[in-house]
C-alpha positions in Angstrom: -49.1 -5.2 33.3 -51.0 -6.2 30.2 -48.5 -8.5 28.4 -49.0 -9.6 24.9 -46.9 -11.4 22.2 -45.2 -8.1 21.3 -44.2 -7.0 24.8 -41.5 -7.8 27.3 -42.8 -8.3 30.8 -41.5 -5.9 33.4 -42.4 -4.9 36.9 -45.4 -2.6 36.6 -46.4 0.8 38.0 -43.2 2.8 38.6 -40.6 0.0 38.0 -37.9 -0.3 40.5 -37.2 2.1 43.3 -35.1 5.1 42.3 -32.3 4.2 44.7 -32.1 0.7 43.2 -31.8 2.1 39.8 -29.0 4.5 40.6 -26.7 1.5 41.3 -27.5 0.2 37.8 -26.6 3.4 35.9 -23.0 2.3 35.4 -21.9 5.7 34.3 -24.8 6.3 31.9 -26.5 9.7 32.1 -30.3 10.1 32.1 -32.1 13.1 30.6 -35.8 13.7 31.2 -37.2 15.8 28.4 -40.5 17.7 28.3 -41.7 19.1 25.0 -43.9 22.0 25.8 -46.1 24.6 24.2 -48.2 26.8 26.4 -48.1 24.5 29.4 -47.3 27.1 32.1 -50.0 25.8 34.4 -48.5 22.3 34.7 -44.8 22.2 33.6 -43.4 23.8 36.7 -44.9 21.3 39.1 -43.7 18.4 36.9 -40.1 19.8 36.8 -40.2 20.4 40.6 -41.3 16.8 41.3 -38.6 15.3 39.1 -35.9 17.5 40.7 -37.1 16.8 44.3 -37.2 13.1 44.0 -34.8 12.1 41.2 -32.2 14.8 41.1 -31.9 16.1 44.7 -33.4 13.1 46.5 -31.4 10.5 44.7 -29.0 11.1 41.8 -30.9 9.1 39.2 -31.7 11.9 36.7 -28.8 14.0 35.4 -30.8 16.6 33.5 -34.4 17.9 33.3 -34.7 19.6 29.9 -37.8 21.5 28.7 -38.0 22.2 25.0 -40.2 25.2 24.5 -41.9 25.2 21.1 -42.9 28.9 20.9 -45.0 29.3 24.0 -46.6 32.6 24.8 -47.9 31.9 28.3 -44.8 31.9 30.4 -44.0 28.2 30.0 -40.3 28.8 29.8 -40.2 31.0 32.9 -42.2 28.5 34.9 -40.0 25.6 33.9 -36.8 27.6 34.6 -38.0 28.7 38.0 -38.7 25.1 38.9 -35.1 24.1 38.0 -35.2 22.9 34.4 -32.8 23.7 31.7 -34.9 25.4 29.1 -34.2 25.6 25.4 -36.2 27.0 22.5 -36.9 25.0 19.3 -36.1 28.2 17.4 -32.6 28.3 18.8 -31.6 24.6 18.1 -30.2 23.3 14.8 -31.0 26.6 13.1 -29.1 25.6 10.1 -31.7 23.0 9.3 -34.4 25.6 8.8 -37.5 26.5 10.8 -39.9 24.0 12.2 -42.5 23.5 14.8 -44.7 20.7 16.3 -44.3 18.0 18.8 -42.0 15.9 16.7 -39.8 18.9 16.1 -39.4 19.4 19.8 -38.6 15.7 20.4 -36.0 15.6 17.6 -34.3 18.7 18.9 -34.4 17.5 22.5 -32.2 14.5 21.4 -29.7 17.0 20.0 -29.8 19.3 23.1 -29.9 16.6 25.8 -26.8 15.2 27.4 -28.2 11.8 28.3 -27.3 8.3 27.1 -30.9 7.4 28.0 -33.7 9.8 27.1 -37.0 9.8 28.9 -39.9 11.8 27.4 -43.0 12.9 29.4 -45.8 15.2 28.3 -45.9 18.6 30.0 -49.7 18.8 30.4 -50.1 16.0 32.9 -52.0 17.2 36.0 -51.3 14.1 38.2 -47.6 13.6 37.3 -45.6 11.3 39.5 -41.8 10.7 39.4 -42.7 7.0 39.1 -43.5 7.8 35.5 -39.7 8.3 35.0 -38.6 5.4 37.1 -41.0 3.1 35.4 -39.8 4.1 31.9 -36.2 3.9 32.7 -36.3 0.6 34.6 -36.2 -1.7 31.5 -33.4 0.3 29.9 -31.3 -0.1 33.1 -32.1 -3.8 33.8 -32.5 -5.4 30.4 -29.8 -4.8 27.7 -32.0 -6.3 25.0 -34.6 -3.4 25.5 -33.9 -0.2 23.6 -37.3 1.5 23.5 -40.0 1.7 26.2 -43.6 2.8 26.0 -45.7 3.7 28.9 -49.4 2.9 29.2 -52.0 4.0 31.7 -55.7 4.6 32.4 -56.9 8.0 31.1 -60.1 8.8 33.0 -62.6 11.3 31.7 -65.7 12.2 33.7 -65.3 9.1 35.9 -64.8 6.6 33.0 -61.2 5.2 33.3 -61.2 4.3 29.6 -62.8 7.3 28.0 -59.5 9.1 27.2 -57.5 8.4 24.1 -60.1 9.0 21.4 -57.5 9.4 18.6 -55.9 6.1 19.8 -59.1 4.1 19.8 -60.7 5.6 16.6 -57.6 6.1 14.5 -54.3 4.6 15.7 -55.5 1.2 16.9 -57.5 0.4 13.7 -54.6 1.5 11.6 -52.3 -0.8 13.5 -54.7 -3.7 13.1 -54.7 -3.2 9.4 -51.1 -2.1 8.6 -48.9 -3.1 11.6 -50.5 -6.1 13.2 -47.2 -7.0 14.9 -47.7 -3.9 17.1 -51.2 -4.8 18.1 -50.1 -5.6 21.7 -48.9 -2.1 22.3 -51.4 -0.7 24.8 -50.9 3.0 24.2 -49.3 3.5 20.8 -49.7 7.3 21.0 -48.6 7.7 24.6 -46.3 10.7 25.1 -44.5 8.9 27.9 -41.7 6.8 26.5 -37.9 6.4 26.6 -35.0 5.1 24.5 -31.3 4.7 24.2 -29.5 7.5 22.4 -27.9 5.1 19.9 -31.3 4.1 18.7 -33.1 7.5 18.8 -30.3 9.2 16.8 -30.8 6.7 14.0 -34.5 7.3 13.6 -36.3 10.0 11.5 -38.7 12.2 13.4 -42.1 13.2 12.0 -42.5 16.9 12.7 -46.1 16.8 14.0 -48.3 14.5 16.0 -47.5 11.5 13.9 -44.2 11.3 15.7 -45.4 8.9 18.4 -46.6 6.3 16.0 -43.6 6.8 13.6 -41.1 6.2 16.4 -42.8 3.1 17.5 -43.0 1.6 14.0 -39.4 2.6 13.2 -38.0 1.4 16.5 -39.7 -2.0 16.0 -38.2 -2.2 12.5 -34.7 -1.5 13.8 -34.6 -3.5 17.1 -37.5 -5.9 16.7 -40.4 -6.5 19.0 -38.1 -8.0 21.6 -36.3 -4.7 21.8 -39.4 -2.9 23.0 -40.9 -3.0 26.5 -44.1 -1.6 28.0 -44.6 -0.4 31.6 -47.8 0.3 33.5 -47.7 4.0 34.7 -51.0 3.7 36.6 -53.4 6.6 36.0 -52.7 9.7 33.9 -54.9 12.8 33.8 -54.3 15.7 31.5 -55.9 18.5 29.6 -58.7 16.9 27.6 -58.8 18.5 24.1 -62.0 19.3 22.4 -62.9 17.3 19.3 -62.0 19.9 16.8 -58.4 19.8 18.1 -58.3 16.1 17.6 -59.0 15.9 13.9 -55.7 17.5 12.9 -53.9 15.0 15.1 -55.9 12.2 13.6 -55.0 13.3 10.1 -51.3 13.5 10.9 -51.4 10.0 12.5 -53.1 8.6 9.4 -50.7 10.3 7.0 -47.8 8.9 9.0 -49.2 5.4 9.1 -49.8 5.4 5.3 -46.3 6.5 4.6 -44.7 4.0 7.0 -46.8 1.3 5.2 -45.7 2.5 1.8 -49.3 3.3 0.8 -49.2 6.1 -1.8 -50.5 9.4 -0.6 -50.4 12.8 -2.3 -47.2 14.8 -1.8 -49.2 18.0 -1.5 -50.4 19.3 1.8 -53.7 18.1 3.0 -56.5 20.6 3.5 -58.7 19.8 6.5 -62.1 21.3 6.3 -64.3 21.3 9.5 -67.7 22.9 9.8 -67.5 25.9 12.1 -63.7 26.2 11.9 -61.3 27.8 9.5 -59.7 25.3 7.0 -56.3 24.0 8.1 -53.5 23.0 5.8 -51.3 20.2 7.2 -48.0 19.1 5.6 -46.2 15.9 6.4 -42.6 16.9 7.2 -39.9 14.6 8.6 -36.6 15.4 10.2 -33.7 13.1 9.2 -31.9 10.8 11.6 -29.6 13.0 13.8 -26.5 10.9 13.0 -26.7 12.4 9.5 -26.7 15.9 10.8 -23.2 17.5 11.0 -24.1 19.8 14.0 -25.3 16.8 16.0 -22.2 14.8 15.2 -20.0 17.7 16.4 -21.9 18.1 19.6 -22.0 14.4 20.5 -18.7 13.4 19.0 -17.6 11.6 22.2 
């Protein structure tokens, strides 16, 4: 654990044992959601591991949900074969208009999931462990003051345990230092492994693209305070390391999100990203509203 003034100390690396956590559920349901786009090579093994240890092994997880954001490589089939419930972003909240991106998948997963507690894990992890899930859910089941949990980990690249997370180190962490210093103690502000209570998540807007991780962190802190956020050590995480040209759109979306959350004026028009050797890319900042304001969501989760 790397505690700081903005974190709550919790048992590191995997949290409590799954069997211990079952006794603390107190009737609450837990959904593990995997947003996925073209992750057929990894999503099946992740789903299978969760089901084997945390659904069939002990009844901790009530649902494994894969939200497929227009994959073309068999992601949905691999996830379904491994035992997940699979839904497509195109089939959810269709009355709200089309949308795509990581944040879109996360927003729609809150609508589709049955859980009172929602755990998100990335679908491209190559060394996934069910301890990711138990680690993230431990603070929510053991500390009623905690409503949002961020995971952190080492991200080795070519033998260097700290070489991963280039967008975090070059973009997110400097922005936090300048604009959100109260969040400086968050070890992995852009991590894709995090969890929250439904009552909180349904009250937050969701940035449609890669800015969603930072936006949820900033917005959760604004609503529940630093004491309502916990961090857990998930050990080591390895995943598909993206080439640099794929990181610049992510960086732009994170910057755009940070400026808006800090009320720094930015143009309302879409940003045109020009990179030598690659076609220009136009990126819009789109946000989905809190789900409690959406009639379809209220009908589905009226209870």
